[in-house]
C-alpha positions in Angstrom: 26.2 -6.4 -2.7 23.5 -3.7 -2.5 22.9 -3.9 -6.3 22.4 -7.7 -6.0 20.0 -7.2 -3.0 18.0 -4.7 -5.1 17.7 -7.2 -8.0 16.9 -9.9 -5.7 14.1 -7.7 -4.3 12.7 -6.7 -7.7 12.9 -10.2 -9.3 9.5 -11.5 -8.0 7.9 -8.3 -9.5 9.5 -8.9 -12.9 8.3 -12.5 -12.7 4.7 -11.3 -12.0 4.9 -8.9 -14.9 5.9 -11.7 -17.3 3.2 -14.0 -16.0 0.5 -11.4 -16.4 1.6 -10.6 -19.9 1.7 -14.2 -20.9 -1.9 -14.6 -19.7 -0.9 -17.2 -17.0 -3.5 -15.9 -14.5 -3.9 -19.3 -12.9 -0.1 -19.5 -12.4 -0.1 -16.1 -10.8 -2.8 -17.0 -8.4 -1.2 -20.2 -7.4 2.4 -18.8 -7.1 1.3 -15.5 -5.3 -1.7 -16.8 -3.3 -4.0 -14.4 -5.0 -7.6 -15.3 -3.9 -11.2 -13.9 -3.9 -11.6 -10.9 -1.5 -13.4 -11.4 1.8 -14.7 -9.4 4.7 -11.8 -8.9 7.1 -12.1 -8.0 10.9 -9.7 -6.5 13.4 -8.5 -9.9 14.5 -8.1 -11.4 11.1 -6.1 -8.3 9.9 -3.8 -8.4 12.9 -3.2 -12.0 12.3 -2.4 -11.4 8.5 -0.2 -8.5 9.5 1.9 -10.7 11.8 2.1 -13.3 9.1 3.4 -10.8 6.6 5.8 -9.5 9.4 4.7 -5.9 9.5 6.6 -4.0 12.3 4.6 -0.8 12.0 2.1 0.4 14.7 0.3 2.3 12.1 -2.0 -0.3 10.7 -5.2 1.3 9.2 -8.1 0.7 7.1 -10.2 3.0 4.8 -13.6 4.4 5.6 -16.6 3.0 3.7 -17.5 6.6 2.3 -13.9 6.9 0.8 -13.1 3.3 -0.3 -14.3 3.5 -3.9 -12.7 6.8 -4.5 -9.4 5.5 -3.2 -9.7 2.4 -4.9 -10.1 4.1 -8.3 -6.9 3.8 -10.3 -5.1 2.0 -7.5 -2.6 -0.6 -8.3 -2.3 -3.1 -5.4 0.2 -3.0 -3.8 1.2 0.6 -4.2 2.3 3.6 -2.1 2.0 7.4 -1.7 4.8 9.5 -0.2 4.5 12.8 1.6 7.1 15.1 3.2 6.9 16.6 6.8 4.5 19.4 5.6 2.1 17.0 4.1 3.0 17.7 0.5 2.7 14.9 -1.9 5.9 13.6 -3.6 5.6 12.0 -7.0 8.1 9.1 -7.2 7.0 8.1 -10.8 8.4 9.9 -13.8 5.2 9.5 -15.6 1.8 7.7 -15.1 2.8 4.6 -16.9 5.7 3.8 -14.6 5.0 0.9 -12.2 5.6 0.9 -8.6 8.9 -0.9 -8.7 10.6 2.6 -8.5 9.7 2.5 -4.8 12.5 0.0 -4.2 15.2 2.7 -5.1 13.1 5.7 -4.0 12.4 4.8 -0.4 16.0 4.0 0.8 17.2 7.1 -1.0 14.9 9.5 0.8 16.7 12.2 2.8 15.8 15.4 4.6 17.9 17.6 2.3 16.6 15.8 -0.8 15.0 17.6 -3.7 11.7 16.1 -4.9 8.9 16.5 -7.4 6.1 17.7 -5.2 2.7 18.2 -6.7 -0.9 19.0 -5.7 -2.2 15.7 -6.6 -3.3 15.0 -3.1 -2.1 15.9 0.6 -1.5 14.0 3.8 -4.4 15.5 5.6 -6.8 14.6 2.8 -5.5 11.0 2.8 -5.7 10.7 6.5 -9.2 11.9 6.6 -10.1 8.7 4.6 -8.3 6.3 7.0 -9.7 4.6 10.0 -8.3 2.2 12.6 -9.1 -1.5 12.6 -12.3 -0.8 14.6 -13.4 2.0 12.3 -12.4 5.0 14.5 -10.8 8.2 13.1 -6.9 8.4 13.3 -4.5 11.2 13.6 -1.3 11.9 11.7 1.7 10.9 13.7 4.1 13.7 14.5 7.9 14.0 14.3 8.6 12.3 11.0 10.4 13.6 7.9 8.4 11.5 5.5 5.2 9.6 5.4 4.8 6.5 3.3 1.4 5.2 2.9 1.5 1.7 1.6 -1.6 -0.2 0.4 -1.9 -4.0 1.1 -4.7 -6.5 1.1 -5.0 -10.0 2.4 -6.3 -11.4 -0.8 -3.1 -10.4 -2.9 -1.2 -13.0 -0.8 2.5 -13.1 -1.2 2.6 -9.7 -3.1 2.3 -8.3 0.5 5.6 -9.7 1.4 7.4 -9.1 -1.9 6.2 -5.4 -2.1 4.5 -3.8 0.9 6.7 -5.6 3.5 9.8 -5.0 1.4 9.0 -1.3 1.3 8.8 -1.2 5.1 12.1 -2.9 5.5 13.6 -0.3 3.2 12.0 2.5 5.2 13.3 1.1 8.5 16.8 0.7 7.0 17.0 4.3 5.8 19.1 6.1 8.5 19.1 9.4 6.6 15.7 10.4 7.8 12.7 9.4 9.8 10.0 7.7 7.9 6.5 6.9 9.1 5.3 3.7 7.5 1.5 3.6 7.3 0.1 0.2 6.3 -3.3 0.8 4.6 -5.5 -2.2 4.3 -7.7 -2.3 1.2 -9.9 -5.4 2.1 -13.6 -5.2 2.8 -14.1 -4.3 6.5 -16.4 -6.0 8.9 -17.1 -2.5 10.7 -18.5 -1.0 7.5 -22.4 -0.4 7.7 -24.3 -3.2 5.9 -25.7 -0.6 3.3 -22.2 0.6 2.4 -20.8 -2.9 2.2 -23.5 -3.9 -0.4 -22.9 -0.7 -2.4 -19.2 -1.2 -2.5 -19.5 -5.0 -3.3 -21.8 -4.1 -6.2 -19.5 -1.5 -7.6 -16.3 -3.7 -7.3 -18.3 -6.5 -8.9 -19.1 -4.3 -11.9 -15.5 -3.3 -12.4 -14.5 -6.8 -12.6 -16.8 -7.6 -15.5 
């Protein structure tokens, strides 16, 4: 039953890969609700989070000064995992491996597990980039064995449910350890200063060309 559930969870991702490789971008947009990014506010993000079904109370955004650096190389949706000492855990076997590995990795996290810990980044560095929905700094929550920082964005539509939300469910269902699920929104933020917003939009626009 668990194997069937795992395949059922991964199936939407496999369909997306096939569609992308076949060049059916219009189909992908229609099926997964992918649309043009827009500026999101605290109220619109809370509404979207409720629609997705997020249970986490750790709903954060990214500072305007860190957004482009964090966006570089990011594949939405994606996640970073850290242990209770803030050390980065690499769940991929190599850089070419996609995020589908999280569907097995998250439910198998345990306090006595042995993991590949690297110096790619650390929890403190990543939290320094985060802000609450109003743009205020946030603190690292205490008392957890692992921290899973999952990226999501309103504009990627159903992928939020098929991936980010599915990963949250797996984190909640894992009874072998305490996992802090941090939902990091990667949309444009209304609280960003106008000058930063213009710079970010211009940089993102260039990347799309």
